[in-house]
KEKE-3310 file (N, C-alpha, C; in steps of 0.2 Angstrom, whole numbers, plus 5000, padded with zeros to 4 digits):
npx = (4999:4988:4981:4967:4971:4984:4986:4982:4969:4956:4945:4938:4936:4930:4918:4912:4911:4902:4890:4888:4889:4887:4882:4896:4903:4918:4932:4946:4963:4970:4984:4990:4989:4983:4978:4962:4963:4967:4977:4974:4974:4969:4962:4963:4973:4982:4974:4969:4959:4944:4934:4917:4903:4892:4898:4909:4902:4896:4906:4912:4923:4941:4947:4939:4941:4947:4963:4981:4983:4970:4955:4944:4928:4925:4919:4916:4912:4902:4909:4920:4937:4943:4941:4928:4927:4916:4913:4921:4929:4928:4941:4954:4965:4974:4985:4987:4989:4987:4979:4987:4988:4985:4990:5001:5007:4999:4989:4979:4970:4956:4954:4956:4951:4952:4959:4974:4975:4988:4993:4983:4975:4986:4998:5010:5020:5035:5045:5057:5073:5086:5102:5112:5109:5097:5094:5082:5075:5063:5055:5053:5045:5033:5030:5027:5014:5006:5008:5003:4990:4986:4982:4990:5004:5020:5036:5053:5066:5083:5092:5107:5118:5130:5138:5138:5145:5142:5131:5125:5123:5114:5104:5100:5095:5084:5076:5073:5062:5053:5044:5033:5037:5046:5064:5077:5094:5100:5107:5103:5110:5121:5115:5115:5108:5095:5090:5083:5071:5064:5053:5042:5040:5030:5021:5007:5006:5005:5017:5021:5032:5039:5045:5057:5063:5078:5082:5083:5074:5071:5083:5082:5070:5076:5085:5077:5070:5081:5086:5089:5076:5071:5077:5091:5094:5107:5111:5109:5123:5124:5115:5112:5100:5087:5084:5069:5067:5056:5042:5028:5015:5016:5010:5018:5021:5032:5046:5046:5033:5027:5019:5022:5022:5028:5032:5032:5045:5041:5041:5035:5027:5012:5002:4988:4976:4973:4971:4973:4982:4993:4996:5001:5013:5020:5021:5030:5030:5017:5015:5023:5016:5005:5010:5012:5008:4997:4983:4981:4993:5005:5018:5028:5029:5024:5023:5031:5032:5032:5037:5045:5055:5060:5066:5076:5084:5089:5082:5072:5071:5071:5067:5059:5048:5043:5040:5030:5020:5018:5013:5001:4994:4992:4984:4972:4968:4965:4954:4945:4942:4937:4925:4919:4917:4908:4897:4894:4890:4878:4870:4869:4862:4850:4845:4842:4832:4822:4819:4814:4803:4795:4793:4784:4767:4751:4737:4719)
npy = (5089:5089:5098:5094:5097:5096:5083:5079:5081:5087:5096:5086:5075:5082:5086:5073:5070:5079:5073:5063:5068:5069:5069:5066:5059:5059:5064:5053:5048:5033:5026:5015:4997:4981:4966:4966:4977:4994:5009:5026:5043:5058:5075:5076:5068:5052:5036:5019:5009:5000:4990:4995:4985:4984:4990:4981:4969:4974:4973:4965:4962:4961:4972:4983:4985:4996:5004:5008:5025:5028:5038:5039:5038:5040:5035:5038:5026:5022:5014:5009:5007:5009:5018:5017:5013:5018:5022:5021:5033:5038:5034:5044:5040:5024:5012:4996:4978:4962:4950:4936:4920:4903:4894:4899:4905:4898:4900:4893:4888:4891:4906:4920:4937:4947:4961:4968:4982:4993:5006:5020:5035:5043:5055:5054:5041:5034:5024:5014:5008:4997:5000:4990:4978:4965:4972:4974:4976:4970:4969:4982:4986:4979:4985:4997:4996:4994:5007:5016:5012:5016:5029:5039:5050:5044:5041:5036:5031:5028:5020:5019:5024:5028:5016:5010:5003:5007:5018:5028:5022:5012:5020:5026:5014:5012:5024:5022:5013:5019:5028:5041:5043:5051:5049:5047:5047:5043:5043:5036:5035:5044:5055:5060:5067:5069:5082:5083:5078:5086:5094:5086:5085:5092:5101:5093:5084:5067:5054:5038:5025:5012:4996:4983:4972:4977:4988:5000:5008:5011:5017:5029:5034:5038:5047:5057:5061:5065:5060:5044:5035:5022:5006:4999:4986:4975:4969:4952:4942:4930:4928:4941:4946:4956:4960:4960:4976:4985:4980:4982:4992:5010:5026:5042:5058:5069:5080:5091:5093:5085:5069:5053:5036:5021:5005:4987:4977:4971:4956:4946:4952:4954:4958:4970:4978:4988:4985:4997:5004:4995:4996:5009:5008:4999:5006:5007:4994:4992:5001:4995:4983:4988:4989:4977:4963:4956:4958:4950:4946:4935:4937:4927:4915:4922:4930:4946:4953:4966:4967:4956:4959:4971:4966:4958:4968:4974:4984:4982:4974:4957:4951:4961:4960:4948:4950:4959:4951:4941:4949:4954:4942:4939:4949:4948:4936:4939:4948:4940:4932:4941:4944:4932:4930:4940:4936:4924:4929:4936:4925:4919:4928:4929:4916:4917:4927:4921:4910:4917:4922:4911:4906:4915:4918:4921:4930:4932)
npz = (5115:5101:5087:5076:5063:5063:5063:5051:5047:5036:5024:5018:5027:5037:5032:5031:5044:5049:5045:5054:5066:5083:5101:5112:5102:5093:5082:5078:5075:5068:5075:5077:5075:5081:5078:5084:5092:5095:5094:5096:5091:5097:5099:5113:5117:5117:5115:5120:5109:5105:5093:5090:5093:5084:5072:5070:5066:5054:5045:5030:5023:5025:5021:5025:5039:5052:5049:5051:5050:5046:5048:5061:5070:5087:5103:5120:5132:5146:5160:5154:5150:5138:5122:5110:5093:5082:5069:5053:5043:5026:5015:5008:5002:4999:5003:4998:4998:4991:5001:5009:5002:5007:4999:4993:4977:4968:4956:4950:4958:4968:4977:4989:4985:4993:5002:5011:5021:5021:5024:5027:5020:5016:5009:5002:4996:5001:4993:4998:4992:4992:4986:4987:4993:4988:4977:4964:4949:4945:4957:4960:4950:4954:4966:4961:4955:4966:4972:4963:4963:4975:4976:4981:4980:4973:4977:4973:4983:4982:4992:5002:4995:4998:5000:4989:4974:4960:4960:4951:4939:4943:4947:4934:4928:4936:4933:4920:4921:4930:4925:4928:4941:4953:4956:4968:4973:4989:5005:5019:5031:5031:5027:5015:5000:5006:5006:4994:4996:5004:5000:5001:5014:5023:5035:5042:5032:5026:5026:5020:5023:5013:5009:5006:5019:5027:5019:5024:5030:5044:5048:5040:5046:5058:5054:5050:5061:5069:5079:5088:5085:5081:5083:5074:5063:5057:5040:5036:5034:5028:5018:5013:5016:5023:5040:5050:5057:5060:5067:5067:5061:5063:5067:5067:5073:5067:5071:5062:5059:5050:5046:5049:5043:5048:5041:5042:5034:5017:5011:5002:4989:4985:4972:4968:4958:4944:4926:4919:4927:4926:4913:4912:4919:4911:4899:4888:4883:4880:4869:4860:4858:4851:4838:4833:4821:4824:4834:4845:4849:4856:4857:4854:4844:4833:4818:4812:4824:4835:4848:4850:4841:4846:4858:4852:4846:4857:4863:4872:4887:4890:4902:4907:4899:4903:4916:4915:4908:4918:4929:4923:4921:4934:4939:4931:4935:4949:4947:4941:4952:4961:4954:4954:4967:4970:4962:4969:4981:4977:4973:4986:4993:4985:4987:5001:5001:4994:5002:5013:5008:5005:5018:5023:5028:5021:5023:5019)
capx = (4992:4988:4974:4965:4974:4991:4985:4980:4962:4955:4938:4935:4934:4925:4911:4909:4910:4896:4884:4887:4890:4883:4885:4901:4907:4922:4936:4952:4966:4973:4991:4993:4983:4985:4972:4956:4964:4969:4979:4971:4977:4964:4965:4964:4978:4982:4970:4967:4952:4941:4929:4911:4900:4888:4903:4912:4897:4895:4911:4912:4930:4946:4949:4935:4943:4952:4970:4985:4982:4963:4951:4938:4924:4925:4915:4918:4907:4902:4912:4925:4943:4944:4937:4925:4926:4909:4913:4928:4928:4930:4948:4957:4970:4974:4990:4985:4991:4982:4980:4991:4985:4988:4994:5006:5005:4996:4983:4974:4966:4952:4957:4953:4953:4952:4965:4976:4977:4995:4993:4978:4975:4993:4999:5016:5023:5042:5048:5065:5076:5093:5106:5117:5106:5091:5092:5079:5070:5056:5052:5051:5039:5028:5028:5024:5007:5003:5008:4998:4983:4984:4980:4995:5010:5025:5043:5057:5072:5088:5096:5114:5122:5137:5142:5137:5150:5139:5125:5122:5121:5108:5099:5098:5091:5077:5073:5070:5056:5049:5038:5033:5039:5053:5069:5082:5099:5101:5110:5099:5115:5125:5111:5116:5102:5089:5088:5079:5064:5061:5047:5037:5039:5026:5016:5001:5006:5007:5021:5022:5039:5037:5051:5059:5068:5085:5083:5085:5068:5072:5088:5079:5066:5080:5088:5072:5069:5086:5089:5088:5070:5070:5083:5093:5097:5111:5108:5112:5129:5123:5111:5111:5093:5086:5081:5064:5067:5050:5037:5021:5014:5015:5010:5021:5022:5040:5048:5044:5026:5024:5016:5026:5020:5034:5029:5037:5047:5037:5045:5031:5023:5006:4999:4981:4976:4969:4975:4975:4989:4998:4998:5005:5019:5023:5019:5034:5028:5010:5016:5026:5011:5001:5014:5012:5004:4991:4981:4981:5000:5008:5026:5031:5031:5020:5027:5030:5030:5037:5040:5051:5060:5063:5071:5082:5088:5092:5079:5068:5074:5066:5065:5054:5042:5041:5037:5023:5015:5016:5009:4995:4990:4990:4978:4967:4965:4962:4948:4940:4941:4932:4919:4916:4914:4901:4892:4892:4886:4872:4866:4867:4857:4844:4842:4839:4826:4817:4818:4810:4796:4792:4791:4778:4760:4747:4730:4714)
capy = (5089:5091:5099:5089:5099:5093:5075:5077:5082:5092:5097:5079:5072:5087:5085:5066:5070:5082:5068:5058:5072:5067:5070:5061:5056:5064:5061:5051:5045:5027:5027:5008:4992:4975:4962:4971:4983:5000:5015:5032:5050:5063:5082:5076:5064:5045:5031:5013:5009:4994:4991:4994:4978:4985:4991:4975:4965:4976:4972:4959:4960:4963:4979:4987:4986:5002:5003:5013:5031:5029:5043:5035:5042:5036:5037:5035:5023:5021:5008:5006:5011:5011:5022:5013:5015:5017:5023:5023:5038:5035:5035:5048:5035:5018:5008:4989:4972:4956:4945:4930:4914:4898:4890:4903:4909:4894:4904:4889:4886:4896:4910:4926:4943:4952:4965:4970:4989:4994:5013:5024:5042:5045:5059:5052:5034:5033:5017:5013:5003:4996:4999:4985:4971:4964:4977:4970:4980:4967:4970:4989:4986:4976:4990:5003:4995:4996:5014:5019:5010:5019:5036:5044:5051:5039:5043:5030:5033:5023:5021:5016:5026:5029:5010:5006:5005:5010:5021:5032:5017:5009:5025:5026:5008:5013:5029:5019:5009:5022:5032:5048:5043:5054:5044:5050:5044:5045:5039:5038:5034:5050:5061:5062:5067:5070:5089:5082:5076:5091:5097:5082:5084:5098:5100:5090:5079:5060:5050:5031:5022:5006:4993:4976:4972:4979:4993:5006:5012:5013:5022:5035:5037:5041:5053:5063:5063:5069:5056:5037:5033:5015:5001:4997:4979:4974:4964:4946:4941:4923:4929:4948:4947:4961:4958:4965:4980:4987:4974:4984:4999:5015:5033:5046:5065:5071:5087:5096:5093:5080:5063:5047:5029:5016:4999:4982:4976:4967:4951:4943:4958:4952:4964:4971:4984:4988:4985:5004:5006:4991:4998:5015:5006:4996:5009:5005:4987:4993:5004:4990:4979:4991:4989:4970:4962:4953:4962:4946:4943:4933:4938:4920:4913:4925:4934:4953:4954:4972:4966:4952:4963:4976:4962:4956:4974:4976:4990:4980:4969:4951:4950:4966:4958:4942:4953:4962:4946:4938:4953:4954:4936:4939:4954:4945:4931:4942:4951:4934:4930:4946:4944:4926:4931:4944:4931:4919:4932:4937:4919:4917:4933:4927:4910:4920:4931:4916:4906:4922:4923:4904:4906:4920:4916:4926:4930:4936)
capz = (5112:5094:5085:5071:5057:5064:5062:5044:5046:5031:5023:5016:5033:5041:5029:5033:5051:5050:5044:5060:5072:5089:5107:5114:5097:5090:5077:5080:5069:5071:5075:5078:5075:5083:5078:5084:5097:5091:5097:5092:5093:5097:5102:5120:5118:5114:5119:5117:5107:5102:5088:5092:5091:5077:5067:5069:5063:5048:5040:5026:5020:5029:5019:5028:5046:5052:5048:5053:5046:5046:5052:5064:5075:5093:5109:5127:5135:5153:5163:5149:5150:5131:5117:5105:5086:5079:5061:5049:5038:5019:5014:5002:4998:5003:5001:5000:4995:4991:5007:5007:5001:5010:4994:4989:4971:4963:4954:4947:4964:4971:4983:4991:4982:4998:5002:5017:5020:5025:5027:5024:5020:5015:5004:4998:4998:4999:4992:5000:4989:4994:4980:4989:4995:4986:4972:4959:4945:4945:4963:4960:4946:4958:4971:4957:4954:4973:4973:4958:4964:4981:4975:4984:4976:4974:4976:4974:4986:4981:4998:5003:4989:5001:5000:4982:4969:4954:4961:4946:4934:4945:4946:4927:4927:4939:4930:4914:4922:4935:4922:4930:4948:4955:4958:4971:4976:4995:5010:5026:5036:5031:5026:5008:4996:5009:5004:4988:4998:5009:4998:5003:5022:5025:5041:5041:5026:5029:5022:5022:5021:5011:5006:5009:5025:5026:5014:5028:5032:5051:5048:5037:5051:5063:5052:5049:5068:5071:5085:5087:5087:5080:5083:5067:5062:5051:5035:5037:5030:5025:5012:5012:5017:5028:5046:5052:5063:5062:5067:5067:5058:5068:5064:5072:5071:5067:5073:5057:5059:5045:5049:5045:5045:5046:5040:5042:5027:5014:5007:4996:4986:4981:4969:4967:4955:4938:4920:4917:4930:4924:4906:4913:4921:4906:4893:4883:4880:4877:4863:4855:4856:4846:4832:4831:4816:4827:4840:4851:4848:4862:4857:4855:4837:4828:4813:4813:4832:4836:4854:4849:4837:4851:4862:4848:4845:4863:4865:4877:4891:4890:4909:4908:4896:4907:4922:4912:4907:4924:4933:4919:4922:4941:4940:4928:4940:4954:4944:4941:4959:4964:4951:4956:4974:4970:4960:4974:4986:4975:4974:4993:4995:4982:4991:5007:5000:4992:5008:5017:5005:5006:5025:5025:5028:5019:5025:5015)
cpx = (4993:4981:4973:4969:4982:4991:4983:4973:4961:4947:4934:4932:4929:4918:4908:4907:4903:4889:4883:4888:4885:4886:4890:4904:4911:4928:4943:4956:4970:4980:4994:4987:4987:4979:4966:4957:4968:4972:4977:4974:4971:4967:4966:4970:4978:4978:4970:4960:4950:4936:4922:4907:4896:4893:4907:4908:4895:4900:4911:4919:4935:4948:4945:4937:4947:4959:4974:4984:4974:4960:4945:4934:4924:4920:4917:4912:4908:4905:4917:4931:4946:4939:4934:4924:4920:4908:4920:4926:4931:4937:4950:4962:4971:4980:4989:4989:4986:4984:4983:4987:4988:4992:4999:5003:5002:4989:4978:4969:4962:4955:4954:4956:4953:4959:4967:4978:4983:4995:4987:4978:4982:4994:5005:5018:5030:5044:5055:5068:5083:5097:5111:5114:5099:5089:5089:5074:5063:5052:5049:5045:5033:5025:5025:5016:5003:5003:5003:4991:4981:4981:4984:5000:5015:5032:5048:5064:5077:5093:5103:5119:5129:5141:5141:5142:5148:5132:5121:5120:5114:5102:5096:5093:5084:5073:5070:5063:5051:5044:5039:5035:5046:5058:5075:5087:5100:5105:5107:5104:5119:5121:5111:5110:5096:5086:5083:5072:5061:5054:5041:5035:5036:5022:5009:5000:5008:5011:5021:5028:5037:5044:5052:5063:5075:5087:5085:5080:5069:5077:5086:5075:5070:5083:5083:5070:5074:5089:5087:5081:5068:5077:5084:5096:5102:5108:5112:5117:5128:5120:5109:5104:5092:5083:5075:5066:5060:5045:5030:5021:5013:5015:5013:5021:5029:5040:5046:5037:5023:5023:5020:5023:5025:5030:5034:5039:5042:5041:5041:5026:5017:5002:4991:4981:4972:4974:4977:4982:4994:5001:5002:5012:5023:5021:5023:5032:5021:5011:5019:5021:5006:5004:5014:5007:4997:4989:4981:4988:5003:5016:5030:5034:5028:5025:5026:5028:5035:5040:5046:5057:5064:5068:5077:5087:5091:5088:5074:5071:5069:5063:5059:5047:5039:5037:5030:5018:5013:5011:5002:4991:4988:4984:4972:4963:4962:4955:4943:4938:4936:4925:4915:4913:4908:4896:4889:4888:4879:4867:4864:4861:4850:4841:4839:4833:4820:4815:4813:4803:4792:4789:4786:4772:4755:4740:4725:4712)
cpy = (5092:5093:5095:5091:5096:5086:5074:5078:5088:5092:5090:5076:5076:5086:5078:5066:5074:5078:5064:5062:5071:5069:5065:5057:5061:5060:5059:5048:5039:5027:5020:5003:4985:4970:4967:4976:4988:5005:5021:5038:5055:5070:5081:5071:5057:5041:5025:5013:5002:4995:4990:4988:4979:4986:4985:4970:4967:4975:4965:4957:4964:4970:4984:4989:4992:4999:5009:5019:5033:5035:5039:5040:5037:5039:5034:5033:5022:5014:5004:5010:5013:5015:5016:5016:5013:5019:5024:5027:5036:5038:5039:5044:5029:5013:5001:4984:4967:4952:4939:4924:4908:4893:4893:4906:4904:4897:4900:4887:4892:4900:4916:4932:4949:4955:4967:4978:4990:5001:5016:5031:5045:5050:5057:5045:5035:5026:5017:5007:5003:4996:4993:4978:4971:4969:4973:4975:4977:4968:4977:4990:4984:4982:4996:5002:4996:5003:5018:5018:5013:5025:5041:5045:5046:5043:5037:5033:5027:5024:5017:5018:5027:5022:5006:5008:5009:5013:5024:5027:5014:5014:5026:5020:5009:5018:5026:5015:5013:5027:5039:5049:5046:5049:5048:5046:5047:5040:5040:5038:5041:5056:5064:5062:5069:5077:5088:5081:5081:5094:5093:5082:5091:5096:5098:5085:5072:5056:5043:5028:5014:5003:4987:4977:4973:4984:5000:5011:5015:5018:5029:5038:5041:5047:5059:5065:5067:5066:5048:5035:5026:5012:4999:4990:4979:4969:4958:4944:4935:4924:4936:4950:4952:4957:4963:4969:4983:4981:4975:4991:5004:5022:5037:5053:5068:5078:5093:5097:5089:5074:5057:5040:5024:5009:4993:4980:4970:4962:4948:4949:4955:4958:4964:4978:4983:4988:4992:5006:5002:4994:5005:5013:5003:4999:5008:4999:4988:4996:5000:4985:4981:4990:4981:4968:4960:4956:4957:4942:4941:4934:4932:4918:4917:4929:4942:4955:4960:4971:4962:4955:4968:4972:4960:4962:4977:4982:4988:4974:4963:4950:4955:4963:4952:4945:4956:4957:4942:4942:4954:4948:4936:4943:4951:4940:4934:4945:4946:4932:4935:4945:4937:4926:4935:4940:4926:4922:4934:4931:4917:4922:4931:4921:4913:4923:4926:4912:4911:4922:4917:4903:4910:4917:4922:4925:4934:4942)
cpz = (5105:5092:5079:5064:5057:5063:5055:5042:5040:5030:5021:5022:5037:5038:5030:5040:5053:5049:5050:5066:5077:5095:5109:5109:5094:5086:5081:5074:5072:5070:5075:5078:5077:5084:5079:5090:5093:5096:5093:5095:5092:5099:5109:5122:5115:5119:5116:5114:5104:5097:5091:5089:5084:5071:5065:5065:5056:5043:5036:5024:5025:5027:5023:5036:5046:5052:5050:5048:5045:5050:5055:5068:5081:5098:5115:5130:5143:5155:5158:5149:5143:5127:5113:5098:5084:5072:5059:5043:5031:5018:5008:4998:5003:5000:5003:4996:4995:4998:5005:5007:5004:5006:4990:4983:4966:4961:4950:4952:4965:4977:4984:4986:4986:4999:5009:5016:5024:5028:5023:5025:5020:5009:4999:5001:4996:4999:4993:4996:4990:4987:4981:4989:4992:4980:4966:4956:4945:4951:4963:4956:4950:4963:4967:4956:4961:4974:4969:4960:4971:4981:4978:4979:4978:4973:4978:4977:4986:4987:4998:4997:4992:5001:4994:4977:4963:4955:4955:4940:4936:4945:4939:4926:4930:4936:4924:4915:4927:4932:4925:4938:4949:4958:4961:4974:4983:4999:5017:5031:5037:5030:5019:5004:4999:5008:4998:4990:5003:5007:5000:5011:5025:5031:5039:5036:5029:5024:5025:5019:5020:5008:5009:5015:5023:5021:5018:5030:5039:5052:5045:5042:5056:5061:5051:5056:5071:5078:5084:5090:5086:5080:5076:5067:5056:5047:5037:5032:5026:5018:5010:5012:5023:5034:5048:5058:5065:5062:5067:5063:5063:5065:5069:5069:5072:5069:5068:5056:5054:5049:5045:5048:5043:5046:5040:5035:5024:5010:5001:4994:4982:4978:4968:4963:4948:4932:4918:4920:4928:4917:4907:4915:4916:4899:4887:4879:4877:4870:4858:4853:4851:4839:4829:4826:4819:4833:4846:4851:4855:4863:4858:4848:4832:4824:4814:4820:4833:4843:4854:4846:4842:4856:4858:4847:4851:4866:4871:4881:4891:4897:4910:4905:4900:4913:4920:4911:4913:4928:4929:4921:4930:4942:4937:4932:4946:4953:4944:4948:4962:4961:4953:4963:4974:4967:4965:4980:4984:4975:4981:4995:4992:4985:4997:5006:4998:4998:5013:5014:5006:5013:5027:5024:5026:5021:5020:5019)
residu = (MET:TYR:ASN:LEU:GLU:ASP:LEU:GLY:TRP:ASN:GLU:HIS:PHE:GLN:SER:GLU:TYR:GLU:LYS:TYR:LYS:ALA:GLU:ASN:ILE:TYR:PRO:ALA:ARG:VAL:SER:ASN:GLU:SER:LYS:ASN:ARG:PHE:ARG:VAL:ILE:THR:GLU:LYS:GLY:ASP:PHE:ASP:ALA:LEU:LEU:GLY:ASP:LEU:LEU:TYR:LYS:SER:PHE:LYS:TYR:ARG:LYS:GLU:PHE:PRO:ALA:THR:GLY:ASP:TRP:VAL:LEU:VAL:GLU:LYS:ARG:ALA:ASN:SER:ASP:CYS:LEU:HIS:ILE:VAL:LYS:VAL:LEU:SER:ARG:GLN:SER:CYS:PHE:CYS:ARG:LYS:LEU:LYS:ASP:THR:PHE:GLY:ARG:ASN:PHE:GLN:LYS:ASN:GLY:SER:SER:ASP:GLN:GLN:VAL:ILE:SER:ALA:ASN:ILE:ASN:THR:VAL:PHE:LEU:ILE:VAL:SER:LEU:VAL:TYR:ASP:PHE:ASN:LEU:ARG:THR:ILE:GLU:ARG:TYR:GLN:ILE:LEU:ILE:ARG:GLU:SER:GLY:ALA:ARG:GLY:VAL:ILE:LEU:LEU:ASN:LYS:ALA:ASP:ILE:CYS:ASN:ASN:PRO:TYR:TYR:LYS:GLU:GLU:GLN:VAL:LYS:GLN:ILE:ALA:GLY:ASP:LEU:PRO:VAL:PHE:LEU:ILE:SER:ALA:LYS:THR:GLY:PHE:GLY:LEU:ASP:GLN:ILE:SER:CYS:TYR:LEU:GLN:LYS:GLY:GLU:THR:ILE:ALA:LEU:ILE:GLY:SER:SER:GLY:THR:GLY:LYS:SER:THR:LEU:LEU:ASN:GLN:LEU:TYR:GLY:GLU:THR:LYS:MET:GLU:VAL:ASN:GLU:VAL:ARG:THR:ALA:ASP:ASN:ARG:GLY:LYS:HIS:THR:THR:THR:HIS:ARG:GLU:LEU:SER:ILE:LEU:PRO:GLY:GLY:PHE:ILE:LEU:ILE:ASP:ASN:PRO:GLY:LEU:ARG:ASP:ILE:LYS:VAL:THR:GLY:SER:GLN:GLU:ASN:LEU:ASP:GLU:ILE:PHE:ASN:ASP:ILE:VAL:LYS:LEU:GLU:SER:GLN:CYS:ARG:PHE:SER:ASP:CYS:ARG:HIS:ASP:THR:GLU:PRO:ASP:CYS:ALA:VAL:LYS:GLU:ALA:ILE:GLU:LYS:GLY:ILE:LEU:ASP:GLU:GLU:ARG:LEU:GLU:SER:TYR:GLN:LYS:LEU:LYS:SER:GLU:LEU:ILE:THR:LEU:GLN:LYS:ARG:ALA:SER:ASP:ARG:VAL:HIS:LYS:GLU:ASP:GLN:LYS:ASN:ARG:LYS:GLN:ARG:LEU:ALA:SER:VAL:LYS:SER:MET:THR:TYR:TYR:ASP)
# end
């Protein structure tokens, strides 16, 4: 049995709970989700839970549904084996990505700007990066946007240092693009470097493990547990791609008292976020852009372009510039989609109001 503080409860959630406090309604934390069925942890134990009908009908977007890590209010109803979720408390942090489009990344077509919540109410995100398989600086940049947008602390863990030929060189590469995010070399298999992250593993703190398949998230989870909690899959030899060991998101309380959310590997990292967070990640390029002759310089054929000059001198990697421009374009498109969706909803609501007025009969 756990008390609420063991599960990450704090004054923020308590103040919200007071507003809805009622007989037979009490707090629970979502530990697992599968479509519209959930597993929740309460002070009384673990239970299955369903969405209450009124709550389900009130949701407009996927992001509003309960996710692993969310605090919810539940009630026990007569003649039901499950608890019923009647309220999702507001999140203190939220690690999200854009929902997948059926047409991939063709941003010329209309598409959704809705988001998928991966983990909620987390204190720290551990981004696990393999130094051996799928080591890609551009992928790390994409993850950085999601981490900064989440509202949680971010830490980059460069795993498999024990089998990498040049770990310190790659560490330096990552530090150059990591900004203020801490970067640590580790080996989840041998335990090397894990003492560096002990300050984040405090009782009641929630950690989310994020990364591509095959980076060693499950191995790290086992190391932190001190026993084999998760099955570990080998990386495919044909293409060095990782296999999915974790197939669903799950919240667990580890022996040290901290809370850990393990997530399936993300292959296609669709970003969502603000221009401000993007500029923080690419602060080096933003500073160079301010030195260009033209404020709308595209860094192509324009004269006196400080960005092009930095590339020619080897100060700036051209691939990093391409990554920045691509991410900027994606975020602008997403913002337009969101704006268009709001506009369409306003038009729909306006038509409904007009239809309602026309249907009314007035009497003297």
